[in-house]
N, C-alpha and C positions, 0 to 999 in steps of 0.2 A: 153183553148184549150187542156191543159195537167194537169195531178194532181199537179205537181209541181208549175205550174202558179196558180192553184186554192189555193194552201198551202199560197203562196205569197200574194195573193189578200186577202185571208181571215184574214191573220195576219195584214195587213194594215187597215183593217175594224174594227178588234179587238180594235184598239186604238182610234177608231172613235165613238164607242158606248158609251152611257150612262152608267157608272158603276152600275147603278141599274137595268139595262136591263137585268135581269138574262135569259130570254127566248132567247133574241137576241145573248148574249154571248154564251149560251148553243148550239145553232144552228151553230154558227161560229166554235166553238171547235169540235163539231162533225163533221162538213164539213171537218176540217183538218184531223181528224181522218180517215174519209172515204176516202180522198185523199191518205193518208199514207196505207190504206188497199189496195187501188187500184194498188199502187206501191209495194205491197207485203212486205211493212216495217211495220210488224205486231208489233214489240216492240215498235216503235214510235206511232203506231196508238192507242195502249193501254193507252199511257200517256194522248192523246188528248181525247178519249173516257172517261176516268176517269175525266179529268178536265170538260168535258160538263156534266157529270153526277153529279159533285159537284156544277157546276154553276146553273143548273137547273134540277129540279126533274122530269124528262121527263123518262117514263120507257122504251122508244126506246134507249136511251142512255146505259141503263143496257143491253138490248137485243144486242146492238152492242158489248159491252164487252164480252157478252157470245160468240158471233160469233167469235170475234177475238181471244179469248183464245182457242176456239176449233181449229181455223186455226193454232194456235201456237202449238198445241198438248196438252194443259194443260186442260184435260177434267174435273177434279175435279173443278177448278175455273170456267170453261165454265158453269157447272151446278149450281154453286153457284150463279152466275150473272142471269142464266136463271130463278132460283127459285125467285130471288129478282124482276126481271122484271114481272114475272107472278103475285107475291103478289101486285105489284104497279099497275096491269092492262093491261100489254102488251098483245097484241093478235097475236104476232109474230108466224109464222109457225116454225121458227127455235127454238124458246123458247120451244113450244110444243113438237118438235121432240127430243130435248136435254133431256127434262124432261122425256118423254117416254122412251127413250133409257136408261136412267139412271135408271128408275124403273125397266125396263126389266132386266138389269144387276143385279140390287139387288135381284130380284126374282131368277135369276140363282144362285147367291151366297147363298141365303137362301136354295134353293134346295139342293145344294151341301152340305151344312152343315147338312141338315136334313138327308141326305143319309149317311154322315160320322157317325152321331149320331145312326142311325139305324143299322150300320153295313153292308150296302148294298154292300160294295167292295168285290171283289173276295178275298178268303182265299190266293190266290197265291201271292198277292201284299205284299211285305214287308213292315212292319211298325217299327216305333221306339220301340214300346212295344214289338214286336216280337223279335227284335233283342236283347233287354234288357233280355228277358226270356231265349233266347239261351245262353247267357253269364253266367247264373247262374248255 
C-alpha cells in the first residue's frame, strides 16, 4: 500500500531467497531502490540500485542508477551509468535522452573551443593576454 511497506516486505523476502538466486536478489534490491525513489530518498535509492546491479547483471539496474543520479543533480555520474546501460543492451528512453543531451553539450563545448581558437570573439572583450600586453 505504501513505498515504506514495500521496502519492509522486500527486506523480509531477501532473507528467504536462495543465496544463489542472483536474479531474484537483483529484483528485490531494485524494488527497494524504486520505493526509495518514490519517497524521493534518492541517496538511499542509489545504495539499493547499486546493490541490485552488483547482485544481477541486468542493464535496467544501470539505467535506474542513471535516472537516480540525474534526479540527484549529478549529471556526469548519470551519463556514466547511461553509457554503461547502453553498452549492456538497455533500450531505455531515459538512457537515450541522457546520452543525446550529453553529446549535444559536448558539441556545444567543441564549437565554443573552435570559436576561441579561431578568434571569433569581439575585440571589445578583454582577455588575459590583452591585459598582459597593456601592463608592458
